[in-house]
C-alpha positions as CSV (number, residue, x, y, z in Angstrom):
1,M,144.7,226.6,50.3
2,E,146.8,226.8,53.5
3,P,150.4,225.6,53.2
4,S,150.9,222.2,54.9
5,G,154.4,222.9,56.2
6,P,157.4,220.7,55.8
7,D,157.0,217.0,55.0
8,E,158.1,214.2,57.3
9,T,161.6,213.9,55.9
10,V,162.2,217.7,56.5
11,R,160.8,217.5,60.0
12,R,163.1,214.5,60.8
13,Y,166.1,216.5,59.4
14,I,165.2,219.5,61.5
15,A,164.8,217.3,64.6
16,A,168.2,215.8,64.0
17,F,169.7,219.2,63.5
18,D,168.2,220.7,66.6
19,T,169.6,217.8,68.7
20,R,173.0,217.9,66.9
21,D,172.6,214.3,65.7
22,A,175.3,214.4,62.9
23,D,174.8,210.7,62.1
24,A,171.1,211.2,61.3
25,I,171.9,214.3,59.2
26,A,174.6,212.4,57.4
27,L,171.9,210.2,55.9
28,L,171.9,212.7,53.0
29,H,171.9,211.6,49.4
30,E,175.4,210.5,48.4
31,D,175.6,213.4,45.9
32,A,174.3,216.0,48.4
33,V,175.7,219.5,48.3
34,A,176.2,221.6,51.4
35,V,176.6,225.4,51.0
36,V,178.2,226.9,54.2
37,V,177.6,230.6,53.6
38,A,180.8,232.6,53.3
39,S,182.8,229.5,54.0
40,A,182.6,226.5,51.7
41,V,180.7,224.4,49.3
42,E,181.0,220.7,50.1
43,M,180.1,218.0,47.5
44,G,179.0,214.6,48.6
45,R,177.7,213.0,51.7
46,D,181.1,211.6,52.9
47,V,182.8,215.0,52.5
48,I,179.9,216.8,54.3
49,R,180.0,214.3,57.2
50,S,183.7,214.4,57.7
51,N,184.0,218.2,57.4
52,S,181.2,220.6,58.3
53,L,179.0,218.2,60.1
54,A,181.9,217.1,62.3
55,E,182.7,220.7,63.2
56,W,179.0,221.6,63.6
57,A,178.3,218.7,66.1
58,N,181.0,220.2,68.4
59,E,180.0,223.8,68.0
60,P,179.1,225.2,71.5
61,E,176.9,228.0,70.3
62,P,173.1,227.2,70.3
63,Q,171.6,226.8,66.9
64,R,168.2,225.8,65.5
65,A,166.7,225.1,62.1
66,C,163.4,225.7,60.4
67,A,162.0,225.1,56.9
68,G,160.8,228.0,54.7
69,V,160.6,229.3,51.2
70,C,162.8,231.9,49.6
71,D,162.4,233.1,46.0
72,G,160.0,230.2,45.5
73,R,162.5,227.5,46.6
74,D,162.3,225.3,49.6
75,M,165.1,226.2,52.1
76,L,166.4,225.2,55.5
77,F,167.2,228.3,57.6
78,V,169.7,228.0,60.5
79,F,169.6,230.5,63.3
80,R,172.5,230.9,65.8
81,G,172.5,232.1,69.3
């Protein structure tokens, strides 16, 4: 069976990420956890929105996201540059 790709929620999240729409991305679950590799772990939607999403929305370097699987777990990969 061929993989179907990311579901509609993930596609909407990626579209919001790729257009730097921090408000759309901030519609995370209230208990969401963001892991910013080599930087921080943020707990909760409000903390994520006021910290890393605020900084990310103003980051000048191009970024894009895509869905994938790593070690059997669904992941969101972010590429810079």
